[in-house]
C-alpha positions as CSV (number, residue, x, y, z in Angstrom):
1,G,-32.1,7.0,6.6
2,N,-30.4,6.5,3.3
3,V,-28.2,9.7,2.7
4,T,-26.4,8.3,-0.3
5,D,-28.0,10.8,-2.7
6,T,-27.4,13.8,0.0
7,H,-24.0,13.1,1.6
8,L,-22.0,11.2,-0.7
9,A,-18.8,13.2,-1.9
10,W,-17.5,10.5,-4.4
11,K,-17.4,7.1,-5.0
12,L,-15.0,4.6,-6.4
13,D,-16.6,2.1,-8.7
14,R,-13.9,-0.1,-9.9
15,G,-10.3,-0.9,-8.4
16,A,-11.4,-0.9,-4.9
17,P,-9.2,-3.5,-2.6
18,N,-11.2,-6.2,-0.7
19,T,-8.4,-7.1,1.8
20,P,-5.7,-4.3,2.0
21,S,-6.8,-1.1,3.9
22,L,-6.6,2.4,2.4
23,L,-3.7,4.9,3.3
24,L,-4.1,8.6,4.0
25,D,-1.6,11.1,3.7
26,G,-3.0,14.7,3.8
27,T,-5.2,14.7,0.8
28,E,-3.8,11.7,-0.8
29,L,-5.3,8.5,-0.8
30,Y,-3.2,5.5,-1.4
31,L,-4.8,1.7,-2.3
32,V,-3.6,-1.5,-3.8
33,T,-6.1,-3.8,-5.0
34,D,-5.8,-7.8,-4.1
35,R,-4.7,-8.5,-7.5
36,G,-1.9,-5.8,-7.3
37,V,-3.1,-2.2,-8.8
38,A,-1.6,0.5,-6.8
39,A,-3.4,3.9,-7.0
40,C,-3.4,7.5,-5.7
41,L,-6.6,9.4,-5.3
42,N,-7.5,12.8,-4.3
43,A,-9.3,11.9,-1.0
44,L,-11.4,15.1,-1.4
45,T,-12.6,14.4,-5.0
46,G,-11.9,10.7,-5.7
47,E,-9.9,12.1,-8.9
48,E,-7.0,9.5,-9.8
49,H,-3.8,10.9,-9.8
50,W,-2.3,7.6,-10.8
51,R,-2.8,3.7,-11.2
52,E,0.0,1.4,-11.9
53,R,0.4,-2.5,-11.6
54,L,2.9,-3.8,-9.1
55,G,2.5,-7.5,-9.9
56,G,1.7,-9.9,-7.5
57,N,-1.4,-10.4,-5.0
58,F,-1.8,-8.4,-2.0
59,S,-3.3,-9.0,1.4
60,A,-1.1,-6.4,3.4
61,S,-2.0,-2.8,3.5
62,P,0.4,-0.1,2.4
63,L,2.6,1.7,4.7
64,L,3.9,5.3,4.8
65,A,7.2,6.3,6.3
66,N,9.5,9.1,5.5
67,G,7.9,10.2,2.5
68,L,7.5,6.7,1.2
69,I,4.8,4.3,0.5
70,Y,5.6,0.5,0.9
71,F,3.6,-2.1,-0.8
72,Q,4.3,-5.7,0.1
73,N,2.8,-8.4,-2.1
74,E,1.8,-12.0,-0.7
75,T,5.4,-13.7,-2.3
76,G,7.6,-11.2,0.1
77,E,8.2,-8.4,-2.8
78,A,8.0,-5.0,-1.5
79,T,7.8,-2.0,-4.0
80,V,8.6,1.2,-2.6
81,V,7.1,4.5,-4.2
82,Q,7.7,8.1,-3.5
83,A,4.5,9.5,-1.5
84,G,2.7,12.2,-4.2
85,T,0.5,12.9,-7.3
86,E,3.2,11.5,-9.6
87,F,4.0,7.8,-9.7
88,M,7.8,7.3,-9.0
89,E,9.1,3.7,-8.0
90,I,12.3,3.8,-5.7
91,S,13.1,0.4,-5.2
92,R,12.0,-3.2,-5.3
93,N,13.1,-5.7,-2.5
94,V,12.5,-9.3,-2.0
95,L,13.0,-11.5,1.3
96,S,15.6,-13.9,0.4
97,D,13.6,-17.1,0.8
98,S,10.5,-15.5,-0.6
99,E,8.3,-16.8,2.2
100,R,4.9,-15.8,1.6
101,T,3.6,-12.6,3.5
102,F,-0.2,-11.9,4.2
103,A,0.1,-9.8,7.3
104,S,0.7,-5.9,7.0
105,Y,4.0,-4.2,8.1
106,G,4.8,-3.5,11.6
107,V,6.9,-0.4,12.8
108,A,9.3,0.2,15.7
109,P,11.7,3.2,16.0
110,G,14.0,2.8,13.2
111,T,13.0,-0.8,12.3
112,L,10.4,-1.9,9.8
113,L,8.9,-5.3,10.8
114,I,7.6,-8.0,8.0
115,R,5.9,-11.4,9.2
116,S,5.9,-14.1,7.0
117,E,4.4,-17.7,7.4
118,T,7.4,-18.8,9.4
119,S,9.5,-16.0,10.2
120,L,9.5,-12.5,11.8
121,Y,12.1,-10.0,10.1
122,A,13.3,-7.0,11.4
123,I,14.7,-4.4,8.9
124,T,16.9,-1.4,9.9
125,A,18.7,1.0,7.9
126,A,22.5,0.2,7.3
127,N,24.9,2.1,9.2
């Protein structure tokens, strides 16, 4: 039967993504809309901790690695923010050729994988 009235903890009425998946880290739920608005919500209550316009359009899902959230827009720009209830942008990075990127990140030990329309990039930390 319909359990909406009896089992629904909370509901997001605006700003839910159509394409990118959600990212859960403990009780923090991160999302980015297709039009580039990122947010952090309390996963238990739905309370919004922060909401920021990143710019660009998004198809890729956010990625959590080493306490950082990576958001990749469709023009190859990555916005990196500190995970947590306060918004803190760490950096912005652009692929040199600005190829369009729709795929979510891939990860391998010590490596971030980014697939564009025509290339696959393997990004590692500088020695």
